N, C-alpha and C positions, 0 to 999 in steps of 0.2 A: 260511427250511431246514434242517431239522432231521434230524443224522445219528444214529443209535445206531451206538457205537463198542465195540466191544469180541471179544475168539478166537472166539466164538461167539454165538448168537441167544438163547441162556436162559442164560447170567451176567447176574453183574449188570453191565449196562451201562452204557455213560457219553452222557446227549445232550448237545448241543453245537448252536450254531446259527451256521450261517454264513452270507454276503451273499454275493450274485451278482457284487456288484465281487470278492470275495474268489476267489470261483471261476475267475473269470477273471480275476487275477494270477495264480493256481495255474496255468492252461493255457498262459500266458506264460514262466511261469519251467521249468515242468515240461513237457516236449512228449509225456510220453508219457499226458499228460491231454489235450493239444489231438488226438492221435493218435485217441485211443478217443471223442473228443467226434464227432470228422467220422464217423468210422463206425458213428457213434450217430444220426446224420442232425443233427450239429450241437448236441448236448442236454448238454452240459459238468451238470449235475447228475446224470444218466444215466452219465458217464462215471467222475463221479469216486466213483459206489456201487461202479463195478465192476473199480475198481482198487484194488490194495495199493499206498501208496504211501510205500518207503522215506524216511525224512528228509526229509517234508514239514513246512512251518512250523507249526503249532498255533494256531485260531485263538482258542482258547482255554489262561487259564494252568492250569498243570499237568499239561496232556493231551498226552502226546508218542504223536504216529500211528509212530513208527517200526517197520515190519513190521505194524502192525497192519491189521485189515480190517474195510472200513462194509460194513453189512452192509444197510440200509435207506436210502431216502431218500424223503422225501415234499415235494411240491412244488407250492403254488400256482398255477405256471404250467403245469406239465405235468399231463397226468393223462393212462392209458393206456382205449382203448376196449374193453371186454372183452363179447364176443360169448357168449351164454344157450348152455349147453348141458344135454345129454340128462337130464341127472339136473334141472338147475332145472325143465324141462317139466314133467316126471315129479310132482317135487316138487307142483308149482302145481297137475297134475291130479290129483294122489292116485293116482296108480298106478305101476308098475314100473316101470323104463329099459328093459326087455324087453319091456314093452306101447307104450313110445314107439317103438320102435324095429319092432316090427312096422307101427304106424303109418305112421312112416317110407317104409317098403317097400312101400307099396300095402294097408296094411291087412286085410290077411285074419288070421281066426281071433278077429276083435278087438270086441267088443260093442259096436252101434251107440251107443249113449248114452255107451258108452269113449270110440266113435273121436272123438265129437262135440265131446265135454269135450276131449280130447288136442288136436283140431284147434284149437279156442278158447284152449288155452294158447300152443301152437306160433306161433298167430298176436298173442296180445298178446304176447309176450315178445320176437318178433321172430327166431325161431331159423328158422338155415341151414343143413342136412345141411353135414356139413363130409366133401364129398367127397375130400378127400387121404386119409382116414383109411378112408376104404370104399375105394381104392385099395389101399393096405398090406393093406388084408384081405382082395383079391385080391378086391373086389366091383368093378362094373363103373362103367366114368369117365362114362356120360351122354353118349357123343362120338360121333358118326357123319363118317366121311372121304364126302367125293363130290370123287371125280376127272374134271372134264372137260375138254376141249380148253381152252375160252375162256370168261370171263363175257362177253365181249362179244358172242359171237354168241347173238339172242333167242333160239334154241331151247334153246340146254345155261344162257341165265337163267332161262328159266321152266320149264326142268325141273326145277331149284336151287330156286327157289321154292314147287315144288311138293311138291316134297322134304323142306325145310323146316318146310310146314307138317306133312305125317306124323309129324317131329323132333323137333317142338314139342310135340304131342297126347301122343308120348310120353316125354315129360320129358326130353329131350335136345337136345345140341348140334350143330346143321352144321356141319361143317366144309369150306369147298371151296377144291379145290388145283388151278390149272389145268396142265395141261400141253403144251400146243400140238403137242397130234398128236405128239411127241418119245415116241417107247420107253424110251431110257435116264430121260430124266427123270417119266416115268411109271413105272419101277420104283424111285428115288430116292424120290418121293412117296409112295409107297405103305410102302415103310421108315420112310419120317420118321413118321409115324402110326398104325408098330404102337409104334416106339420111342415114342410117346406113348400109348398103349395103347388107339387108338381100336375101340370095340366091333363095328364092323362097317365094309364098303366097300360102297358103291356107285361103280362107274367105266364110263363110257364108254371099253375099249380103243382105245391109240394105232393096233395091230396085231393085229386078231380072230384072226391066227394066230401068234401069238406062245407059241412053245413057252417061253420062259427066262418071261412073264408067266407064261401057263397055269402053271408044275410051282411056282413063286412063290406064288402066289394058294392055290392049291388047298394048301398045305404051311401056310397059315394056319391058327389055333386059332378063328377069327371068321367069321361070315358073311359072302357076298360076293354081291352080287348086279350083273350086267351090264347098261346100261341103253344103248338106241338099239343099240348092234354086241353080237352073241355074242361067246365067246371057244371058239372051237370044239375039239373035242377032248376039252371036259371037263363036271364035270357040275355047274359055276356056272349058275344058273338065271340067265334074262334077259329084261327087255322090249322088244319092239322094236315098227317099223311093219313093213306090207306095201309094204317098199319096190320089189319086184317088182311087183306088183299096182297100184301109183301112178303108177310110170313106165308101166308100159301103156296105163294108163286116159287120164293126159295125152297120150301118141303117137296113142292112137284118138281123141284128141276131135278132133286138130289135121289125120289122116286125114279127119275125115268133116267138117272145113270144105275138104277138096278138096284138101289141101294133099301134093304130092310127093315134093319134095325138103326133109326135115328133118333139121335139121342137131342136131347133141345136140353141145351144149356141156359142157365139165365142168375138173376136175383131181383130184388126189388121189386118184388110182385104188388108190391102197392099202386104204383105205377100204370095209370091208363093206358101207355105206349107198350108197356109189357105185358100186360093182361091182353090186350089188342092182338098182341104178338102170337101168345101161346095159343090163341084161340081161332089162328089163322094154321101155325103149325097143327091144332090139334085136330081139324078137320079134312085135311090134305091127309095124314096118316089115317085117320080113322076111311075116310073116303077109301084109302087105299087097302084096305083090310090089314094096316098094321097096327102095333101096339105103339102108344103113344108112351114114351118115355121119359120125363119130363126130371131134371135135376134144377131143383130156384137154388143149392146153395153157395153161389160163386157173389162171393164180396172184393176178393183180391185175386194178387197171381197165386199165396198156396190155396186156398181155398181152388183154384180152376185146375192148377196142379194135384192137387187130391183128387179131385173128383174124375180127371179122365185117366188117372192111373188106377184107380180103381176099377173104372167101368173098361179098362183095357185087360185087366189081370183078371177078369168075372169070367164065370163058364161059356157069357155067352154078348162076348165083346162087339160093340157098335161098329156098324160101315161107314156111318156119318155120324157128324156134329154141326146142328145148325146153331149156334150163337147169336145170341137176341140183344146183342148191345155193342158197340163198338169196342169199348175196355173189356167185355168178357171175351172178345173177338180175338185181341191183342193177349193177354194172358193164357186162353186154351192153345193159342197158335205157337207161341214162346213154349209151353209144357209140353206140346209134341215135340218139338225142336228139341228141349233137353233129354225128353223120352225116347228119343231115336226114333218115333215114330213115323214114317215115312207115306208122306198127305202128297199126290192123293193117293198112293195103289194100296197101302193098305188098311186108310183110313179118307176120306173124305171130307170137307170142311166149305160151309158156307157161314158167312158173318150180315145180321143186318146190321146197315149204315155204313156208310165206305169211308175212309181214312187216310190220311197221306201214303201213308206208306204200304196201304195193302198192294198198290198197281209195282213195287219197288222190291219188295222182299220176293224170298223164292222157297215156295212156290208164292206166284202170285196169288193174291184171297177174292177168291168169287164171292160177291156181297149183294145188298138189296143197298140202294143207294134211293134216299130219300133229296125230293128238293128243296133242302137247307133256305139258300139264299132266298129263293120265290115263298118261303114259308115268314120268313124273318119280314119281306118287303112287303107283302099283302097286309100281316098283320099290324104294320106299321101306317100302310096306307088306309087302311080302314078304320084307322086312330083319327087320322089327320080327318078321314071323310068325316064324322060325327061330331070333331070340335069345329069343323067348318060349318056343319047343320047347325050347330048349337048359337053358332054365333050368328048364323043367318035368320033362324026360325025360333031359335029358345028351347028348341030343342035338338035329338036325334033323329037324324031322316036319310041314314045312309043306306045307298041303293043295296047293300052287300046282302047277300044271303044268313041267315043267323051260323050255320055252318060254314068255313069252305075245306073242303077236301080235295086235295091232290096225290095225284098216283104216283106209285114211285118205280123201279126199274132194277133191273138184274143185270146187272155188269157181270157177266162170263169173264173169268181168266181162269188159273191152273190150280186152284185147290180142289174141283168139284170136279175134276177130271174132263173138262174138255177140251178134245185136241187143240193144237195154236191157230187153225184155221177155224177154228170156231168162234175163236177169244177177236 
């Protein structure tokens, strides 16, 4: 272990040797070193190097360390990892640091041969841009926030994967935060993402009518895109499925199968998507002169089982059930199986939202399928288009319409009564 001792690094310094056991002796007898070593993750040499130690025992005769400062420590046991710098990349590539910065930030106005040479130097040195420095200069953080109700819901997890692919293609990190459809949690999460300087937000609003959320998002200096649910009364772009048309198509399909008492099972009626599906169901049954039988009590399996059992035991049991969410479809299907109600012979079933097991259970379940991947992908594309426009012109100039509405598909399977030949 070598120490350089003196009042400054330019004076005639005295070099002396200290063994590691001696350093441990210092740590035992001088708590200040032990304390510093703890903060420096156990490095006694580094602790000794950074501290002036009044009255410390001198390991070499004639050298008084009283009020001395230790300026340099070299140890064969500890080495510091050094990250390559822009200057080193520039030196290796034979260009200026400004050129390297241009290459790092997209390569605009850089000669192709120079671009290749700089990229080769970056790869050879293993250079990684310093995001912290970029942020301090007011640059982008390369992070995007995605606020969804739950990652356990296959719909939203698929949306997240699609959005992540677009974020990765734009050299950005997608941060997924769940809200559990709680408006208060949602507001808190937006504020957390803003404190972390996210470049933009994609959000599935817990309450599309929330003025508090609308006011907060419209005050933000970053682009925001609503996904699956629009934010009413705002100019925030949104990407949604045509929930009304999808529910109407599902109900009409059951009517075409001769069903006359079609029950609509759902919960969470404050959600935009559920309200639109109820509207589509109601339009279809009223147009056919049939009664509107709506049960909005479904929260979990128990409530679904109770609803199905009560309806089937009534004076006028339904001949079909239309469920408005994939979890409600699963709860209802399990309840029908438990109660030994034959599907589709005794009762037909159609669900809104496809899910992984819908095609493998018996009978397989007819569903309205949403373009899930497309919803997540387009929402992310709109966000990055907006970011690019802001960087180029100082304001958003995306060519997309205010609301993108995507169509749905009826996937015919066995639970609605369709013959195998029609599936």
